[in-house]
C-alpha positions in Angstrom: 20.1 127.4 36.2 18.0 127.4 39.0 18.4 124.0 41.2 16.3 122.6 43.8 17.5 123.9 47.6 18.1 120.6 48.5 21.3 120.1 45.6 24.3 122.1 45.8 26.1 123.8 43.0 29.6 122.6 42.5 32.3 122.3 39.5 33.2 118.9 37.7 36.8 119.0 39.2 35.4 118.7 42.8 33.2 116.0 42.0 36.0 113.8 40.7 39.1 112.1 42.1 41.2 112.1 38.8 41.1 113.0 35.4 43.5 110.8 33.3 45.0 111.3 29.7 46.8 109.1 27.5 48.9 109.5 24.3 50.3 108.2 21.0 52.7 105.1 20.6 55.3 105.9 17.9 53.9 105.4 14.4 57.3 104.3 13.1 57.5 101.0 14.9 54.6 99.4 13.0 54.7 96.2 15.8 53.4 98.7 18.6 50.2 98.5 16.7 49.9 95.0 15.8 49.1 93.9 19.6 45.6 93.1 20.9 44.9 96.1 23.4 42.3 98.3 22.6 43.3 101.8 21.8 40.4 104.3 21.5 40.6 107.9 19.8 38.2 110.2 18.4 37.4 107.6 16.2 35.8 105.6 18.5 33.4 108.3 19.9 30.8 107.7 17.4 28.5 105.8 20.0 27.5 105.5 23.5 28.8 102.3 24.6 31.7 100.7 22.9 32.3 97.2 21.8 35.8 97.7 20.4 38.0 100.1 19.1 39.3 100.5 15.6 43.1 100.4 16.7 44.7 98.1 18.7 48.2 98.1 20.1 51.2 95.9 22.3 51.8 95.9 25.4 55.6 97.3 24.4 53.6 100.4 22.8 51.8 101.1 26.6 55.4 100.8 28.1 57.0 103.2 25.7 54.1 105.8 25.5 52.7 107.9 27.2 49.2 105.8 26.8 47.2 104.7 29.5 44.8 101.7 29.9 41.9 102.8 31.1 39.5 100.4 33.4 36.3 99.3 31.9 33.1 101.1 32.9 35.0 104.4 33.0 33.4 107.8 31.3 35.5 108.8 28.8 35.6 112.5 27.0 36.9 113.9 23.9 38.7 116.9 24.5 40.2 117.9 20.6 37.8 117.1 18.0 34.4 115.6 18.9 33.9 117.9 21.7 30.8 117.3 24.0 31.1 113.4 23.4 31.0 111.0 26.4 31.7 107.4 25.8 31.8 104.6 28.1 33.3 100.8 27.0 32.6 97.6 28.3 36.4 96.3 28.3 40.2 98.2 29.3 41.4 100.3 26.5 44.4 102.9 26.3 43.4 106.0 25.0 45.2 108.6 23.1 46.1 112.3 24.0 42.7 113.8 22.6 40.8 111.9 25.1 40.8 112.3 29.0 38.8 109.3 31.6 37.0 110.9 34.0 37.2 109.0 37.7 34.3 110.1 39.9 34.3 110.3 43.9 31.9 108.0 46.0 28.5 109.2 45.7 28.6 110.4 42.3 26.7 108.5 40.4 28.3 107.6 37.1 25.1 107.3 35.0 24.3 110.7 36.5 27.2 112.1 35.3 27.1 110.9 31.8 23.7 111.8 31.2 24.8 115.4 32.8 27.7 115.2 30.4 25.3 115.1 27.3 23.1 117.6 28.6 25.4 120.2 27.9 27.3 118.9 25.0 26.6 122.0 23.0 27.8 124.4 25.9 31.4 122.1 25.3 31.4 122.4 22.0 31.2 126.3 22.0 33.5 126.4 24.9 36.1 125.0 22.1 39.0 126.6 20.5 41.2 126.7 18.0 41.2 127.3 14.0 41.1 124.8 11.9 40.5 122.0 14.9 38.7 122.9 18.4 39.7 121.7 21.7 38.9 122.8 24.9 41.1 122.9 27.7 41.2 121.0 30.6 41.0 124.1 33.1 37.7 124.9 31.3 36.4 121.2 31.4 37.5 121.1 35.2 35.4 124.7 35.8 31.9 123.6 34.2 29.0 124.0 36.4 28.1 120.9 37.8 24.5 120.4 39.7 25.1 117.4 42.5 21.7 116.3 43.6 22.0 113.6 47.1 23.3 110.1 46.0 19.9 108.7 46.1 18.3 111.0 43.9 20.9 111.1 41.9 20.0 107.1 41.1 16.3 108.1 40.7 17.2 110.4 38.0 19.7 108.3 35.8 16.6 105.5 36.2 14.0 108.0 35.1 16.5 109.1 32.4 17.1 105.7 31.1 13.7 105.0 30.8 12.6 107.8 29.1 15.5 108.2 26.9 15.3 104.6 26.0 11.5 105.4 24.8 12.6 108.5 22.8 15.2 106.6 20.9 12.6 103.3 20.2 10.1 106.4 18.4 13.0 107.4 16.6 14.4 104.6 15.6 11.0 103.7 14.6 10.5 107.1 12.6 13.8 106.7 11.4 12.5 103.3 9.3 9.6 105.1 7.7 11.5 107.1 4.6 12.7 103.7 3.8 9.2 101.6 3.8 7.9 104.4 1.9 10.7 104.4 -0.7 9.4 100.9 -1.4 6.0 102.0 -1.3 6.4 104.2 -4.1 8.6 101.4 -5.9 5.8 98.9 -5.1 3.1 101.7 -6.8 5.6 102.3 -9.8 5.3 98.6 -10.4 1.8 98.1 -9.7 1.4 100.9 -12.5 3.0 99.5 -15.3 2.3 96.1 -14.6 -1.6 97.0 -14.8 -2.4 95.8 -11.7 -3.0 99.4 -10.5 -5.9 99.6 -13.5 -7.6 96.3 -13.2 -10.8 97.9 -12.2 -11.1 100.5 -14.8 -10.3 98.2 -17.9 -13.2 95.9 -16.6 -15.3 98.6 -16.7 -13.9 100.7 -19.7 -12.7 97.5 -21.4 -10.3 99.9 -23.7 -9.7 98.8 -27.6 -5.9 97.5 -28.4 -3.1 100.4 -28.7 -2.6 100.8 -32.7 0.8 100.1 -33.4 0.3 100.8 -37.3 -0.4 104.8 -36.3 2.7 104.8 -34.4 4.8 103.1 -37.5 3.1 106.1 -39.2 3.8 108.7 -36.9 7.4 107.6 -36.6 7.8 107.7 -40.5 6.7 111.0 -40.8 8.7 112.4 -37.9 11.8 111.0 -39.7 10.6 112.0 -42.7 10.4 115.7 -41.5 14.0 115.3 -39.9 14.9 114.4 -43.3 15.8 110.8 -42.3 14.1 109.5 -45.3 14.3 105.9 -45.7 16.3 105.4 -42.2 14.9 103.5 -39.1 14.2 105.6 -36.4 15.7 103.6 -33.9 17.5 100.1 -33.9 14.8 98.1 -31.2 15.6 94.2 -32.1 11.5 92.4 -30.8 11.2 92.1 -27.2 12.7 89.1 -26.1 11.3 85.8 -24.2 13.1 86.8 -20.9 11.6 90.4 -21.1 8.5 88.9 -21.4 6.5 88.9 -18.3 9.8 90.9 -16.4 9.2 94.2 -18.0 6.5 93.8 -19.8 3.0 92.4 -18.7 0.5 90.8 -21.0 -2.5 93.1 -20.3 -5.0 92.9 -23.1 -5.3 96.3 -25.1 -1.5 96.7 -24.0 1.4 97.2 -26.4 4.7 96.1 -25.6 7.2 98.0 -27.2 10.7 99.7 -26.7 11.1 103.6 -26.0 13.5 103.8 -29.0 10.6 102.3 -31.1 8.5 104.6 -29.6 9.8 108.1 -29.3 12.8 110.0 -30.7 15.4 110.5 -28.6 17.9 113.6 -27.8 21.6 112.9 -27.2 23.5 115.5 -25.7 26.6 117.2 -27.0 29.5 116.0 -25.2 31.1 120.2 -25.6 30.7 121.1 -21.6 29.6 124.9 -21.9 32.5 127.3 -20.3 29.7 130.4 -19.5 26.4 130.4 -18.1 24.5 133.8 -18.6 21.2 132.8 -20.1 17.5 131.4 -18.6 18.2 128.2 -20.1 18.3 125.8 -17.1 21.7 123.6 -17.3 20.5 120.3 -15.9 22.6 117.8 -14.1 21.9 114.6 -12.1 21.7 116.4 -8.4 19.1 118.2 -9.8 17.0 115.4 -10.3 14.2 114.4 -7.2 14.9 110.5 -5.8 11.1 110.7 -5.0 9.3 113.0 -7.6 9.3 113.4 -11.7 9.7 116.9 -11.2 12.3 119.1 -11.1 12.5 122.1 -8.3 14.1 125.0 -11.0 14.6 127.2 -8.0 17.6 124.7 -6.8 19.1 125.2 -10.4 22.1 128.2 -10.5 23.2 127.5 -13.6 21.8 129.0 -17.3 22.8 129.3 -21.1 22.1 131.9 -23.1 20.5 131.9 -26.3 24.1 132.7 -28.2 26.1 130.3 -25.2 23.4 127.5 -26.8 24.5 127.9 -30.6 28.2 128.5 -29.4 28.2 125.4 -27.8 26.2 123.4 -29.8 23.9 122.7 -26.9 20.6 121.0 -27.3 17.3 122.7 -25.8 14.5 120.1 -24.8 11.2 121.7 -24.3 8.7 121.4 -21.9 6.4 118.2 -21.6 9.6 116.0 -22.6 10.9 113.5 -20.6 15.1 113.1 -19.5 16.6 110.4 -17.8 19.9 110.0 -15.9 22.5 107.8 -17.6 26.0 108.1 -15.9 26.3 107.4 -12.2 22.9 107.2 -10.7 21.3 105.4 -14.0 17.4 105.4 -14.2 15.8 108.2 -12.4 13.6 110.4 -14.7 11.7 114.0 -14.5 9.2 115.5 -16.8 10.4 119.2 -18.0 8.3 121.8 -17.1 10.6 124.6 -18.6 12.7 124.9 -21.1 16.5 123.2 -20.2 19.7 122.4 -21.7 20.8 118.8 -20.8 24.4 117.6 -19.8 26.2 114.6 -21.3 25.3 113.0 -18.1 21.3 113.2 -19.5 19.2 111.5 -22.4 16.1 112.9 -23.3 12.9 111.0 -25.1 10.5 113.6 -27.1 6.8 112.3 -26.6 4.1 112.2 -28.9 0.3 111.7 -29.1 0.7 107.9 -28.3 2.4 108.3 -24.7 1.8 111.0 -21.9 5.3 112.1 -20.2 4.2 111.1 -17.1 3.7 107.7 -17.7 6.7 108.0 -19.5 8.7 108.6 -16.5 7.0 106.6 -14.3 8.2 103.1 -16.7 11.4 104.8 -16.4 11.6 104.7 -12.8 9.9 101.4 -12.4 12.5 99.5 -14.2 15.6 100.9 -12.7 17.1 97.3 -12.2 16.8 96.9 -16.0 18.9 99.9 -16.6 21.2 99.1 -14.3 21.4 95.5 -15.8 21.9 97.4 -19.4 25.1 99.5 -17.6 28.8 99.2 -18.8 30.9 99.9 -15.4 34.9 100.5 -14.8 34.5 103.1 -12.4 30.9 104.8 -12.7 28.0 103.4 -14.5 27.1 104.7 -18.0 24.1 103.8 -20.3 24.9 104.5 -23.6 22.0 105.7 -26.2 20.9 102.4 -27.3 21.1 101.3 -23.7 18.4 104.0 -22.9 16.2 103.3 -25.7 16.3 99.9 -25.4 13.9 99.6 -22.5 10.8 97.7 -22.9 7.5 99.3 -21.9 3.8 98.3 -22.0 1.5 100.2 -23.9 -1.9 101.1 -22.8 -4.0 103.9 -24.3 -4.1 107.4 -23.7 -7.3 107.4 -21.5 -5.4 104.6 -19.5 -2.3 106.6 -18.9 -4.4 109.4 -17.7 -5.8 106.9 -15.0 -2.4 105.6 -14.3 -1.2 108.9 -14.2 -4.2 110.3 -11.5 -3.6 106.7 -9.6 -0.1 106.9 -9.0 -0.4 110.8 -8.1 -2.5 110.3 -5.4 -0.7 107.6 -3.9 2.4 109.4 -4.4 0.6 112.2 -2.5 -0.7 110.2 0.4 3.0 108.9 1.3 4.2 112.4 0.5 2.1 113.7 3.5 3.0 110.7 6.0 6.6 111.5 5.0 6.1 115.5 6.1 4.4 114.0 9.2 7.3 112.0 9.8 9.9 114.5 9.4 8.2 116.9 11.6 7.7 114.4 14.3 11.4 113.2 13.9 12.3 117.2 14.6 10.3 116.7 17.8 11.9 113.8 19.0 15.1 115.1 18.0 14.6 117.9 20.3 12.5 116.0 23.2 15.9 114.3 24.3 17.4 117.9 25.0 14.3 119.0 26.8 13.9 115.9 29.0 17.8 116.4 30.2 17.2 119.8 30.5 14.6 119.0 33.0 16.6 116.4 34.7 18.7 118.5 35.6 16.8 121.4 36.7 15.6 118.8 38.9 12.0 118.8 37.6 12.0 114.9 36.9 12.2 114.5 40.7 10.1 117.1 42.5 7.0 114.3 43.7 10.3 112.0 44.9 11.9 114.7 46.7 8.4 115.6 48.4 7.7 112.0 49.3 11.3 111.2 50.5 12.2 114.1 52.8 14.9 112.2 54.8 16.6 110.9 51.8 17.9 114.4 50.8 18.3 115.9 54.4 21.2 114.9 57.0 23.7 112.4 56.6 22.1 111.8 52.7 22.1 115.7 51.5 24.3 117.1 48.8 26.1 118.9 51.2 26.9 115.8 53.8 28.2 114.7 50.1 30.5 117.3 49.1 32.3 116.9 52.7 32.9 113.1 51.9 34.1 114.3 48.3 36.4 116.8 49.8 37.7 114.2 52.4 38.6 111.7 49.7 40.5 113.6 47.1 42.5 115.0 49.9 43.2 111.7 51.3 43.9 110.7 47.5 46.1 113.6 47.0 47.8 112.6 50.1 48.6 108.9 49.3 49.2 108.9 45.9 50.5 111.6 43.5 48.7 110.3 40.3 47.1 107.6 38.6 49.1 106.4 35.8 51.2 108.5 33.7 48.8 111.7 32.7 47.1 112.7 35.7 45.4 115.8 36.7 43.3 115.8 40.2 
């Protein structure tokens, strides 16, 4: 790496007074882990500034083990697992053997050191060795190339990075909130769609007639005859209660409140799980549903059944244009089929008819996840039986208004999708920006103008060369007067 002429290229070990390790008190003595002294491990290396540790130990544990208590504000790095991580605790803390505390010499700015270490985190990860758990040897850590600017420039770089990286993190945090905002937006669109708010102006303009319940009953009865169910009710669909009116069904002129089970024929899959998959009838599972869309990405489906397997395992083929929903675990997700598929026992299917559009039905299901969650029985996993799946009360507009609702929902969802795509692209750029800024900082590019304006602060007794001499003398003096700092020290 090319650095400014006024800097010095040295090694990490040459600008540290010492590296202090730690240890683990005996796990067989329970009282050791009932104290008030913070004890840091790789479990705590998940943030930049630490305010407490997961584990705490007693004074006896410190005395009778190889752990060391590290002063507040000392940079601590992981040398086993979590390679490339560096953290600062705002309290004194003991550390275990997977961590090392870095004690920089005078004239080495702590924040500069920390920022530099983060800038090469990927390189440190790559230097790790080991099969199951990667670690980095201490001699490798100490030999890392360290770009040393003059003392004043170190502070300027650290201050600039603090400002720039704070701006990056603020931008990143705002971008990361957008997906949740869009999720709520999509849900509010669905709520407006099934409550009639989305098509108020359309109804005022076209004044649709009331949906004819008699024609629905006639079609259901006819379907029952075709299926050989003469004299049987298609589905037990009790009247919609007063509590459900207004909450799940809006009183809109021309809209018919009706339960799905009284409107559509349902398909309950066979409980037998196929033992072989060798065909083209997609085998659909809950993970195949998109959280934000009623369409399935068939390229992501790995398994399919042949016609012979469908017969052998008594599977039920759901044809394109019908609606499926999840009824185990994550309940209330829905999708419209575009290709013939077979569903497993965690799914439920509705066959649409001339009175309801598949997309509208799918949106009704998604708009009422709260209803389905309230109906789910749960021991360890939420579960909806056939009756619960069919019980959702929905408002049924005319086919013409359903078409308009579908058009408007798709238009608004497309708008949300475009924002999400732009957000994801921006996040990718922001994530790269941090490393880009750090790289520029440690090539001296962020402070080129500062060096030009302050030549006296990078030369003579203020130079990096003079600083190296001071550090060398400080290290030599420490080596003569003190063998080590604590129980586990590397000079």
